[in-house]
C-alpha positions in Angstrom: 71.6 120.9 -103.4 74.8 122.9 -103.5 78.0 121.3 -103.1 78.7 120.4 -99.5 82.4 121.2 -100.2 83.8 124.2 -101.9 86.2 122.4 -104.2 88.4 125.6 -104.7 89.1 125.5 -100.9 89.5 121.6 -100.4 92.5 119.5 -101.0 92.9 115.9 -101.9 94.7 113.5 -99.6 96.0 110.0 -100.0 94.6 107.4 -97.8 97.7 107.6 -95.5 97.6 111.5 -95.3 93.9 111.3 -94.5 94.3 108.7 -91.7 97.2 110.5 -90.2 95.5 113.9 -90.3 92.2 112.5 -88.8 94.0 110.8 -85.9 95.9 114.1 -85.1 92.8 116.2 -85.1 90.9 113.7 -83.0 93.5 114.1 -80.3 93.3 117.9 -80.6 92.5 119.1 -77.0 90.8 122.3 -78.5 88.5 120.1 -80.5 84.7 120.7 -80.3 84.2 117.3 -78.5 82.1 115.8 -81.3 82.8 113.8 -84.5 79.9 113.3 -87.1 79.9 110.6 -89.7 77.5 110.2 -92.6 77.7 106.8 -94.3 75.6 106.5 -97.5 77.2 103.8 -99.7 75.5 100.4 -99.6 78.7 98.3 -100.0 82.3 98.7 -98.8 85.1 96.3 -99.2 87.8 95.8 -96.6 90.2 92.9 -97.5 92.3 93.7 -94.5 89.4 92.9 -92.1 89.0 89.2 -91.3 85.2 89.5 -90.5 84.8 91.1 -93.9 86.8 88.5 -95.7 84.8 85.7 -94.1 81.5 87.5 -95.1 82.7 88.0 -98.6 83.5 84.3 -99.0 80.0 83.3 -97.8 81.1 82.1 -94.3 78.5 84.0 -92.3 78.7 82.4 -88.8 82.5 82.6 -89.0 82.4 86.4 -89.8 80.0 86.9 -86.7 82.4 85.1 -84.5 85.4 87.1 -85.7 83.3 90.3 -85.1 83.0 89.2 -81.5 86.7 89.3 -81.3 86.8 93.0 -82.0 84.7 93.9 -79.0 87.8 94.7 -76.7 89.5 96.9 -79.4 86.2 99.0 -79.8 85.8 99.4 -76.1 89.4 100.5 -75.6 89.0 103.0 -78.5 85.8 104.6 -77.2 87.1 104.6 -73.6 90.2 106.6 -75.1 88.1 109.0 -77.0 85.6 109.6 -74.1 88.6 110.4 -71.9 89.6 112.9 -74.6 86.1 114.5 -74.4 85.1 113.2 -77.8 81.7 111.8 -78.6 81.2 110.0 -81.9 77.9 110.1 -83.9 77.0 108.3 -87.1 74.1 108.3 -89.5 73.7 105.2 -91.6 71.5 105.6 -94.7 69.8 102.5 -95.7 68.2 101.5 -99.0 65.4 99.0 -98.5 65.2 96.0 -99.1 68.4 95.8 -97.2 71.3 94.5 -99.2 73.4 91.6 -98.0 76.3 93.8 -97.2 74.3 96.2 -95.1 72.7 93.3 -93.3 76.1 92.1 -92.3 77.3 95.6 -91.5 74.5 96.1 -89.0 75.7 93.2 -87.0 79.1 94.8 -87.0 77.7 98.4 -86.1 76.2 96.9 -82.9 79.7 96.5 -81.6 80.8 100.1 -81.5 77.3 101.1 -80.6 77.6 99.0 -77.4 81.0 100.7 -76.8 79.8 104.2 -77.0 79.3 105.4 -80.6 75.9 107.0 -81.1 74.5 105.5 -84.3 71.1 106.3 -86.1 69.5 104.8 -89.2 67.8 106.7 -91.8 65.9 105.2 -94.9 67.2 106.5 -98.3 63.9 108.0 -99.1 64.3 110.4 -96.2 67.4 111.9 -97.9 66.0 112.2 -101.4 65.7 116.0 -101.3 69.4 116.2 -100.7 70.2 113.8 -103.6 68.9 115.5 -106.7 72.5 115.7 -108.2 73.5 112.3 -107.0 74.0 110.3 -103.8 75.3 112.1 -100.7 79.0 111.7 -100.1 80.6 109.9 -97.1 81.4 112.7 -94.7 83.3 113.0 -91.5 83.2 116.2 -89.6 85.8 116.2 -86.8 84.6 119.2 -84.8 88.1 120.7 -85.1 87.5 122.9 -88.2 88.1 120.1 -90.7 85.6 118.1 -92.7 86.6 115.1 -94.9 84.8 113.5 -97.8 86.2 110.1 -97.8 86.7 108.6 -101.4 86.3 105.1 -102.6 87.1 103.0 -105.6 84.1 101.5 -107.6 84.4 98.3 -105.6 84.2 100.0 -102.3 87.7 100.3 -101.1 88.8 103.6 -99.5 91.4 105.5 -101.7 91.7 108.8 -99.8 89.8 111.9 -99.1 89.2 115.6 -99.6 89.7 117.9 -96.7 88.2 121.3 -96.3 88.8 123.7 -93.5 86.7 126.4 -95.1 84.3 127.4 -92.3 81.1 127.8 -94.5 81.6 124.3 -96.1 82.3 122.9 -92.6 79.2 124.4 -91.2 77.1 123.1 -94.1 78.4 119.6 -93.7 78.1 119.4 -90.0 74.6 120.9 -90.0 73.4 118.4 -92.6 74.7 115.3 -90.7 73.2 116.7 -87.4 69.8 117.2 -89.1 69.8 113.7 -90.5 70.9 112.3 -87.3 68.0 114.1 -85.5 65.6 112.5 -88.1 66.9 108.9 -87.8 66.0 105.9 -85.6 68.3 104.4 -83.1 70.4 101.5 -84.4 69.3 99.2 -81.8 65.6 99.5 -82.5 66.0 99.3 -86.1 68.3 96.2 -85.9 65.9 94.5 -83.6 62.9 95.1 -86.0 64.5 94.8 -89.4 67.8 92.8 -89.2 67.9 90.4 -86.3 65.6 87.9 -87.7 66.9 87.8 -91.2 68.5 84.6 -92.3 72.0 84.8 -93.4 72.2 86.2 -97.0 73.1 83.9 -99.7 76.6 84.7 -101.1 78.6 82.7 -103.6 81.6 81.2 -101.7 85.0 82.0 -103.1 
């Protein structure tokens, strides 16, 4: 597929610049009222997140307990964004059999889903036609004229982003994520069928 981003019209951003720009645009009263996220990687790392740290050390039940402690934060966040007229959508691409990280992440995703984020799941074989030149990027389309490709280190840590405000690039990105969302399955039904019954994955404690 052609590049989603016109690199000549995109700009690199540090993680701090990206975070600040995204927050500013999310609060833009002239925004389109929608934010679309495509999540393709099968592993992320977040050493600043206590549930992730517990998971990475093999402490599954502790991690789930710590997740529960985030519910009020997610509820407040989505109440705030709804008041601003913003609805969040996410497509989570999944390679099967599900990897330990993704199994864990689905438990986490049920929390924002319960708070108002609209999340659907799509198997990786459903995106093959878009990946002839490599995996799809991690995309966030804000609805305010900016689209970000979030960048990660090899071990899954966010390092920054590329931002484009080019109208054609933005249209391509938003239309792709919306089409994948339309083809996906609701998170809750996928979780109940494929994830909820699984035993905790075996990870080497560190």
